[in-house]
OpenMM code with the backbone's topology and positions (N, CA, C; nanometers):
from openmm import Vec3, app, unit

residues = "MET ALA GLU ALA VAL ALA ARG SER LEU GLY LEU ASP ALA SER SER ALA GLY LEU SER ALA SER GLU GLY ALA PRO ALA THR PRO GLU ALA LEU GLU ALA GLY ALA SER ARG GLY LEU ASP LEU SER ALA HIS ARG SER ARG PRO LEU SER ALA GLU LEU VAL ASP GLU SER ASP GLN ILE LEU THR MET THR GLU ASP HIS LYS SER ALA LEU LEU ARG ARG PHE PRO GLN ALA ASN VAL ARG LEU LEU ALA ASP HIS ASP ILE GLU ASP PRO TYR GLY SER SER LEU GLU THR TYR LEU SER THR LEU ASP SER LEU SER THR HIS LEU HIS HIS PHE LEU ALA THR GLN PRO".split()
positions = [
    Vec3(-5.9406, 10.3591, -0.0888),
    Vec3(-6.0697, 10.3989, -0.1386),
    Vec3(-6.0874, 10.3529, -0.2827),
    Vec3(-5.9784, 10.3569, -0.3601),
    Vec3(-5.9881, 10.3139, -0.5000),
    Vec3(-6.0278, 10.1674, -0.5095),
    Vec3(-5.9729, 10.0849, -0.4235),
    Vec3(-6.0097, 9.9432, -0.4247),
    Vec3(-6.1584, 9.9258, -0.3971),
    Vec3(-6.2101, 9.9973, -0.2978),
    Vec3(-6.3523, 9.9847, -0.2637),
    Vec3(-6.4412, 10.0297, -0.3791),
    Vec3(-6.4044, 10.1382, -0.4448),
    Vec3(-6.4822, 10.1844, -0.5597),
    Vec3(-6.4755, 10.0811, -0.6714),
    Vec3(-6.3545, 10.0337, -0.7021),
    Vec3(-6.3369, 9.9357, -0.8101),
    Vec3(-6.4187, 9.8099, -0.7827),
    Vec3(-6.4156, 9.7617, -0.6611),
    Vec3(-6.4926, 9.6418, -0.6270),
    Vec3(-6.6428, 9.6670, -0.6385),
    Vec3(-6.6855, 9.7890, -0.6024),
    Vec3(-6.8281, 9.8209, -0.6136),
    Vec3(-6.8730, 9.8232, -0.7595),
    Vec3(-6.7771, 9.8382, -0.8511),
    Vec3(-6.8068, 9.8375, -0.9943),
    Vec3(-6.7892, 9.6993, -1.0558),
    Vec3(-6.7610, 9.6005, -0.9724),
    Vec3(-6.7477, 9.4635, -1.0195),
    Vec3(-6.6089, 9.4240, -1.0647),
    Vec3(-6.5101, 9.5091, -1.0409),
    Vec3(-6.3729, 9.4758, -1.0783),
    Vec3(-6.3063, 9.3926, -0.9692),
    Vec3(-6.2218, 9.3017, -1.0089),
    Vec3(-6.1391, 9.2259, -0.9149),
    Vec3(-6.0162, 9.3114, -0.8878),
    Vec3(-6.0188, 9.3840, -0.7783),
    Vec3(-5.9148, 9.4831, -0.7513),
    Vec3(-5.8588, 9.4657, -0.6116),
    Vec3(-5.7326, 9.5036, -0.5978),
    Vec3(-5.6712, 9.5091, -0.4659),
    Vec3(-5.5771, 9.6276, -0.4622),
    Vec3(-5.5556, 9.6769, -0.3446),
    Vec3(-5.4752, 9.7964, -0.3254),
    Vec3(-5.3437, 9.7606, -0.2594),
    Vec3(-5.2374, 9.8240, -0.3069),
    Vec3(-5.1055, 9.8088, -0.2455),
    Vec3(-5.0272, 9.9353, -0.2757),
    Vec3(-4.9317, 9.9659, -0.1912),
    Vec3(-4.8553, 10.0891, -0.2106),
    Vec3(-4.7065, 10.0648, -0.2132),
    Vec3(-4.6366, 10.1522, -0.2820),
    Vec3(-4.4914, 10.1417, -0.2899),
    Vec3(-4.4246, 10.1676, -0.1552),
    Vec3(-4.4862, 10.2516, -0.0737),
    Vec3(-4.4302, 10.2843, 0.0580),
    Vec3(-4.5233, 10.2447, 0.1712),
    Vec3(-4.6208, 10.1626, 0.1426),
    Vec3(-4.7214, 10.1265, 0.2430),
    Vec3(-4.6643, 10.0333, 0.3488),
    Vec3(-4.7106, 10.0524, 0.4703),
    Vec3(-4.6789, 9.9582, 0.5769),
    Vec3(-4.7776, 9.8423, 0.5690),
    Vec3(-4.7486, 9.7377, 0.6404),
    Vec3(-4.8348, 9.6194, 0.6400),
    Vec3(-4.9385, 9.6300, 0.7504),
    Vec3(-5.0672, 9.6228, 0.7120),
    Vec3(-5.1731, 9.6053, 0.8094),
    Vec3(-5.2365, 9.7284, 0.8695),
    Vec3(-5.2040, 9.8480, 0.8213),
    Vec3(-5.2659, 9.9684, 0.8781),
    Vec3(-5.4105, 9.9797, 0.8287),
    Vec3(-5.5033, 10.0153, 0.9176),
    Vec3(-5.6434, 10.0311, 0.8744),
    Vec3(-5.6618, 10.1610, 0.7976),
    Vec3(-5.7754, 10.1732, 0.7326),
    Vec3(-5.8121, 10.2982, 0.6658),
    Vec3(-5.8237, 10.4084, 0.7704),
    Vec3(-5.7921, 10.5292, 0.7295),
    Vec3(-5.8018, 10.6423, 0.8216),
    Vec3(-5.9484, 10.6692, 0.8560),
    Vec3(-5.9716, 10.7365, 0.9681),
    Vec3(-6.1100, 10.7726, 1.0022),
    Vec3(-6.1779, 10.8530, 0.8914),
    Vec3(-6.1026, 10.9409, 0.8244),
    Vec3(-6.1593, 11.0209, 0.7161),
    Vec3(-6.1969, 10.9329, 0.5969),
    Vec3(-6.1132, 10.8347, 0.5654),
    Vec3(-6.1451, 10.7429, 0.4552),
    Vec3(-6.2682, 10.6598, 0.4893),
    Vec3(-6.2767, 10.6139, 0.6129),
    Vec3(-6.3936, 10.5375, 0.6566),
    Vec3(-6.5206, 10.6212, 0.6425),
    Vec3(-6.5142, 10.7463, 0.6885),
    Vec3(-6.6318, 10.8332, 0.6831),
    Vec3(-6.6677, 10.8695, 0.5388),
    Vec3(-6.5665, 10.9017, 0.4586),
    Vec3(-6.5927, 10.9349, 0.3184),
    Vec3(-6.6547, 10.8158, 0.2469),
    Vec3(-6.5978, 10.6985, 0.2680),
    Vec3(-6.6525, 10.5787, 0.2056),
    Vec3(-6.7952, 10.5525, 0.2485),
    Vec3(-6.8200, 10.5614, 0.3771),
    Vec3(-6.9552, 10.5359, 0.4288),
    Vec3(-7.0555, 10.6329, 0.3680),
    Vec3(-7.0152, 10.7576, 0.3473),
    Vec3(-7.1074, 10.8559, 0.2900),
    Vec3(-7.1413, 10.8243, 0.1445),
    Vec3(-7.0612, 10.7379, 0.0814),
    Vec3(-7.0859, 10.6977, -0.0576),
    Vec3(-7.1264, 10.5509, -0.0674),
    Vec3(-7.1626, 10.4927, 0.0483),
    Vec3(-7.2103, 10.3547, 0.0497),
    Vec3(-7.1013, 10.2498, 0.0426),
    Vec3(-6.9783, 10.2868, 0.0764),
    Vec3(-6.8654, 10.1942, 0.0717),
    Vec3(-6.8175, 10.1633, 0.2124),
    Vec3(-6.7936, 10.0369, 0.2411),
    Vec3(-6.7447, 9.9944, 0.3722),
    Vec3(-6.5955, 9.9654, 0.3627),
    Vec3(-6.5145, 10.0494, 0.4223),
    Vec3(-6.3696, 10.0317, 0.4208),
    Vec3(-6.3171, 9.9756, 0.5536),
    Vec3(-6.4062, 9.9278, 0.6392),
    Vec3(-6.3651, 9.8853, 0.7736),
    Vec3(-6.2694, 9.7664, 0.7729),
    Vec3(-6.2763, 9.6819, 0.6725),
    Vec3(-6.1864, 9.5651, 0.6668),
    Vec3(-6.0551, 9.5954, 0.5952),
    Vec3(-6.0422, 9.7146, 0.5377),
    Vec3(-5.9213, 9.7476, 0.4615),
    Vec3(-5.7979, 9.7475, 0.5518),
    Vec3(-5.6907, 9.6905, 0.5013),
    Vec3(-5.5598, 9.6953, 0.5657),
    Vec3(-5.4566, 9.7219, 0.4572),
    Vec3(-5.3647, 9.8112, 0.4855),
    Vec3(-5.2629, 9.8460, 0.3867),
    Vec3(-5.1639, 9.7310, 0.3689),
    Vec3(-5.0995, 9.7322, 0.2513),
    Vec3(-4.9937, 9.6354, 0.2273),
    Vec3(-4.8994, 9.6917, 0.1223),
    Vec3(-4.7742, 9.6529, 0.1331),
    Vec3(-4.6766, 9.6993, 0.0341),
    Vec3(-4.6908, 9.6220, -0.0967),
    Vec3(-4.6582, 9.6878, -0.2056),
    Vec3(-4.6583, 9.6223, -0.3356),
    Vec3(-4.5389, 9.5285, -0.3438),
    Vec3(-4.5628, 9.4083, -0.3910),
    Vec3(-4.4563, 9.3080, -0.4022),
    Vec3(-4.4457, 9.2594, -0.5462),
    Vec3(-4.3357, 9.1955, -0.5769),
    Vec3(-4.3178, 9.1369, -0.7104),
    Vec3(-4.4268, 9.0348, -0.7385),
    Vec3(-4.4663, 8.9595, -0.6372),
    Vec3(-4.5728, 8.8604, -0.6550),
    Vec3(-4.7047, 8.9262, -0.6946),
    Vec3(-4.7401, 9.0355, -0.6265),
    Vec3(-4.8636, 9.1068, -0.6608),
    Vec3(-4.8569, 9.1640, -0.8021),
    Vec3(-4.7424, 9.2166, -0.8397),
    Vec3(-4.7259, 9.2702, -0.9746),
    Vec3(-4.7448, 9.1597, -1.0775),
    Vec3(-4.6815, 9.0455, -1.0532),
    Vec3(-4.6899, 8.9347, -1.1483),
    Vec3(-4.8313, 8.8783, -1.1595),
    Vec3(-4.9097, 8.8869, -1.0528),
    Vec3(-5.0470, 8.8362, -1.0535),
    Vec3(-5.1462, 8.9350, -1.1155),
    Vec3(-5.1028, 9.0578, -1.1387),
    Vec3(-5.1933, 9.1634, -1.1847),
    Vec3(-5.1998, 9.1700, -1.3365),
    Vec3(-5.3222, 9.1812, -1.3880),
    Vec3(-5.3399, 9.2038, -1.5310),
    Vec3(-5.3008, 9.3462, -1.5661),
    Vec3(-5.3376, 9.4395, -1.4807),
    Vec3(-5.3079, 9.5806, -1.5022),
    Vec3(-5.3012, 9.6494, -1.3669),
    Vec3(-5.2104, 9.7459, -1.3572),
    Vec3(-5.1963, 9.8243, -1.2349),
    Vec3(-5.2284, 9.9688, -1.2686),
    Vec3(-5.3172, 10.0273, -1.1902),
    Vec3(-5.3540, 10.1673, -1.2075),
    Vec3(-5.2897, 10.2487, -1.0970),
    Vec3(-5.2269, 10.3588, -1.1348),
    Vec3(-5.1674, 10.4468, -1.0344),
    Vec3(-5.2410, 10.5799, -1.0334),
    Vec3(-5.2300, 10.6489, -0.9216),
    Vec3(-5.2967, 10.7773, -0.9059),
    Vec3(-5.2101, 10.8931, -0.9538),
    Vec3(-5.0759, 10.8749, -0.9561),
    Vec3(-4.9874, 10.9832, -0.9988),
    Vec3(-4.8819, 10.9315, -1.0959),
    Vec3(-4.8327, 11.0225, -1.1768),
    Vec3(-4.7248, 10.9896, -1.2704),
    Vec3(-4.5992, 10.9473, -1.1944),
    Vec3(-4.5711, 11.0120, -1.0806),
    Vec3(-4.4548, 10.9735, -0.9993),
    Vec3(-4.4666, 10.8293, -0.9510),
    Vec3(-4.5869, 10.7892, -0.9085),
    Vec3(-4.6072, 10.6500, -0.8651),
    Vec3(-4.5860, 10.5539, -0.9812),
    Vec3(-4.6368, 10.5903, -1.0979),
    Vec3(-4.6198, 10.5061, -1.2158),
    Vec3(-4.4712, 10.4893, -1.2484),
    Vec3(-4.3969, 10.5985, -1.2489),
    Vec3(-4.2534, 10.5931, -1.2797),
    Vec3(-4.1768, 10.5113, -1.1758),
    Vec3(-4.2068, 10.5336, -1.0490),
    Vec3(-4.1384, 10.4590, -0.9425),
    Vec3(-4.1705, 10.3104, -0.9506),
    Vec3(-4.2938, 10.2786, -0.9792),
    Vec3(-4.3346, 10.1384, -0.9913),
    Vec3(-4.2611, 10.0716, -1.1072),
    Vec3(-4.2526, 10.1409, -1.2200),
    Vec3(-4.1848, 10.0824, -1.3355),
    Vec3(-4.0339, 10.0690, -1.3138),
    Vec3(-3.9762, 10.1576, -1.2337),
    Vec3(-3.8335, 10.1414, -1.2003),
    Vec3(-3.8114, 10.0142, -1.1186),
    Vec3(-3.9009, 9.9857, -1.0266),
    Vec3(-3.8875, 9.8661, -0.9415),
    Vec3(-3.9352, 9.7396, -1.0103),
    Vec3(-4.0388, 9.7534, -1.0936),
    Vec3(-4.1000, 9.6374, -1.1585),
    Vec3(-4.1206, 9.6671, -1.3068),
    Vec3(-4.0138, 9.6631, -1.3859),
    Vec3(-4.0256, 9.7013, -1.5276),
    Vec3(-4.1205, 9.6129, -1.6077),
    Vec3(-4.1509, 9.4951, -1.5580),
    Vec3(-4.2409, 9.4038, -1.6279),
    Vec3(-4.3877, 9.4381, -1.6063),
    Vec3(-4.4177, 9.5325, -1.5187),
    Vec3(-4.5559, 9.5634, -1.4816),
    Vec3(-4.6308, 9.6318, -1.5954),
    Vec3(-4.7578, 9.5971, -1.6079),
    Vec3(-4.8490, 9.6634, -1.7014),
    Vec3(-4.9162, 9.7760, -1.6234),
    Vec3(-4.8629, 9.8974, -1.6368),
    Vec3(-4.9046, 10.0099, -1.5531),
    Vec3(-4.9677, 10.1186, -1.6379),
    Vec3(-5.0731, 10.1764, -1.5818),
    Vec3(-5.1434, 10.2860, -1.6481),
    Vec3(-5.1815, 10.3896, -1.5428),
    Vec3(-5.1711, 10.5156, -1.5795),
    Vec3(-5.2181, 10.6236, -1.4941),
    Vec3(-5.3708, 10.6254, -1.5011),
    Vec3(-5.4369, 10.6292, -1.3870),
    Vec3(-5.5828, 10.6210, -1.3830),
    Vec3(-5.6494, 10.7373, -1.4556),
    Vec3(-5.5971, 10.8560, -1.4390),
    Vec3(-5.6564, 10.9749, -1.5003),
    Vec3(-5.5525, 11.0425, -1.5894),
    Vec3(-5.5944, 11.1458, -1.6588),
    Vec3(-5.4992, 11.2209, -1.7412),
    Vec3(-5.4270, 11.3279, -1.6590),
    Vec3(-5.4424, 11.3195, -1.5296),
    Vec3(-5.3749, 11.4094, -1.4356),
    Vec3(-5.3545, 11.3327, -1.3047),
    Vec3(-5.2679, 11.3849, -1.2201),
    Vec3(-5.2451, 11.3202, -1.0912),
    Vec3(-5.3662, 11.3357, -1.0001),
    Vec3(-5.3960, 11.2294, -0.9273),
    Vec3(-5.4956, 11.2323, -0.8209),
    Vec3(-5.4154, 11.2160, -0.6920),
    Vec3(-5.4039, 11.3219, -0.6172),
    Vec3(-5.3181, 11.3207, -0.4985),
    Vec3(-5.3792, 11.2388, -0.3859),
    Vec3(-5.2944, 11.1726, -0.3119),
    Vec3(-5.3354, 11.0955, -0.1952),
    Vec3(-5.3847, 11.1932, -0.0882),
    Vec3(-5.5040, 11.1726, -0.0360),
    Vec3(-5.5571, 11.2665, 0.0629),
    Vec3(-5.5054, 11.2443, 0.2051),
    Vec3(-5.4184, 11.1466, 0.2247),
    Vec3(-5.3720, 11.1116, 0.3591),
    Vec3(-5.3309, 11.2368, 0.4365),
    Vec3(-5.3880, 11.2526, 0.5550),
    Vec3(-5.3563, 11.3658, 0.6410),
    Vec3(-5.4375, 11.4905, 0.6122),
    Vec3(-5.5275, 11.4819, 0.5164),
    Vec3(-5.6083, 11.5971, 0.4778),
    Vec3(-5.7454, 11.5935, 0.5455),
    Vec3(-5.8253, 11.6909, 0.5113),
    Vec3(-5.9585, 11.7034, 0.5691),
    Vec3(-6.0554, 11.6022, 0.5077),
    Vec3(-6.1685, 11.5866, 0.5730),
    Vec3(-6.2741, 11.5001, 0.5209),
    Vec3(-6.3177, 11.5481, 0.3830),
    Vec3(-6.3264, 11.6781, 0.3646),
    Vec3(-6.3670, 11.7322, 0.2347),
    Vec3(-6.2707, 11.6888, 0.1243),
    Vec3(-6.1419, 11.6843, 0.1542),
    Vec3(-6.0430, 11.6399, 0.0564),
    Vec3(-6.0609, 11.4918, 0.0271),
    Vec3(-6.0860, 11.4127, 0.1294),
    Vec3(-6.1125, 11.2698, 0.1085),
    Vec3(-6.2354, 11.2495, 0.0203),
    Vec3(-6.3413, 11.3252, 0.0460),
    Vec3(-6.4631, 11.3142, -0.0351),
    Vec3(-6.4356, 11.3524, -0.1801),
    Vec3(-6.3620, 11.4586, -0.2010),
    Vec3(-6.3283, 11.5023, -0.3358),
    Vec3(-6.2439, 11.3963, -0.4075),
    Vec3(-6.1463, 11.3400, -0.3354),
    Vec3(-6.0618, 11.2349, -0.3933),
    Vec3(-6.1451, 11.1121, -0.4260),
    Vec3(-6.2329, 11.0739, -0.3366),
    Vec3(-6.3185, 10.9578, -0.3601),
    Vec3(-6.4072, 10.9792, -0.4831),
    Vec3(-6.4634, 11.0970, -0.4967),
    Vec3(-6.5465, 11.1260, -0.6135),
    Vec3(-6.4640, 11.1223, -0.7418),
    Vec3(-6.3418, 11.1741, -0.7363),
    Vec3(-6.2541, 11.1706, -0.8532),
    Vec3(-6.2178, 11.0265, -0.8893),
    Vec3(-6.1849, 10.9462, -0.7898),
    Vec3(-6.1550, 10.8051, -0.8151),
    Vec3(-6.2741, 10.7351, -0.8790),
    Vec3(-6.3928, 10.7625, -0.8284),
    Vec3(-6.5130, 10.7003, -0.8826),
    Vec3(-6.5336, 10.7395, -1.0285),
    Vec3(-6.5206, 10.8661, -1.0575),
    Vec3(-6.5372, 10.9150, -1.1954),
    Vec3(-6.4383, 10.8459, -1.2888),
    Vec3(-6.3126, 10.8425, -1.2493),
    Vec3(-6.2095, 10.7878, -1.3374),
    Vec3(-6.2157, 10.6356, -1.3462),
    Vec3(-6.2586, 10.5687, -1.2412),
    Vec3(-6.2759, 10.4232, -1.2504),
    Vec3(-6.3958, 10.3870, -1.3374),
    Vec3(-6.5017, 10.4662, -1.3316),
    Vec3(-6.6142, 10.4452, -1.4238),
    Vec3(-6.5668, 10.4595, -1.5687),
    Vec3(-6.4875, 10.5625, -1.5941),
    Vec3(-6.4349, 10.5846, -1.7293),
    Vec3(-6.3438, 10.4692, -1.7705),
    Vec3(-6.2572, 10.4257, -1.6808),
    Vec3(-6.1685, 10.3127, -1.7093),
    Vec3(-6.2497, 10.1906, -1.7492),
    Vec3(-6.3519, 10.1605, -1.6725),
    Vec3(-6.4351, 10.0444, -1.6991),
    Vec3(-6.5067, 10.0579, -1.8331),
    Vec3(-6.5522, 10.1769, -1.8658),
    Vec3(-6.6245, 10.1996, -1.9906),
    Vec3(-6.5335, 10.1868, -2.1138),
    Vec3(-6.4026, 10.2043, -2.0953),
    Vec3(-6.3104, 10.2000, -2.2094),
    Vec3(-6.2411, 10.0654, -2.2246),
    Vec3(-6.2743, 9.9693, -2.1387),
    Vec3(-6.2128, 9.8373, -2.1487),
    Vec3(-6.2888, 9.7501, -2.2462),
    Vec3(-6.2158, 9.6701, -2.3232),
    Vec3(-6.2840, 9.5805, -2.4187),
    Vec3(-6.3663, 9.4737, -2.3494),
] * unit.nanometer
topology = app.Topology()
chain = topology.addChain("A")
for resn in residues:
    res = topology.addResidue(resn, chain)
    for name in ("N", "CA", "C"):
        topology.addAtom(name, app.Element.getBySymbol(name[0]), res)
């Protein structure tokens, strides 16, 4: 969902996870939450974070401090920043309401991120 929001704001963004499998589609809840906010996640497929993706990235935003720490342990050269001043928990396996709340939080914090960039 973060990738879809970032792209809707004109950012060149891609999503990858430290524990993600390759090629899984967005969950039905993510699809519905995105659609309710005008975002199409139907083409999304998960992928694991790789050294190549890290090296190609100008900056990596994480949703939690644990993700940031784990990423830096695996890829110490990465330019990593926590998206918010608090953790934004992954809604995977949660209700649609949780997905909507997470999506709104991602949108708020990505707008702020964009506004604070030079």
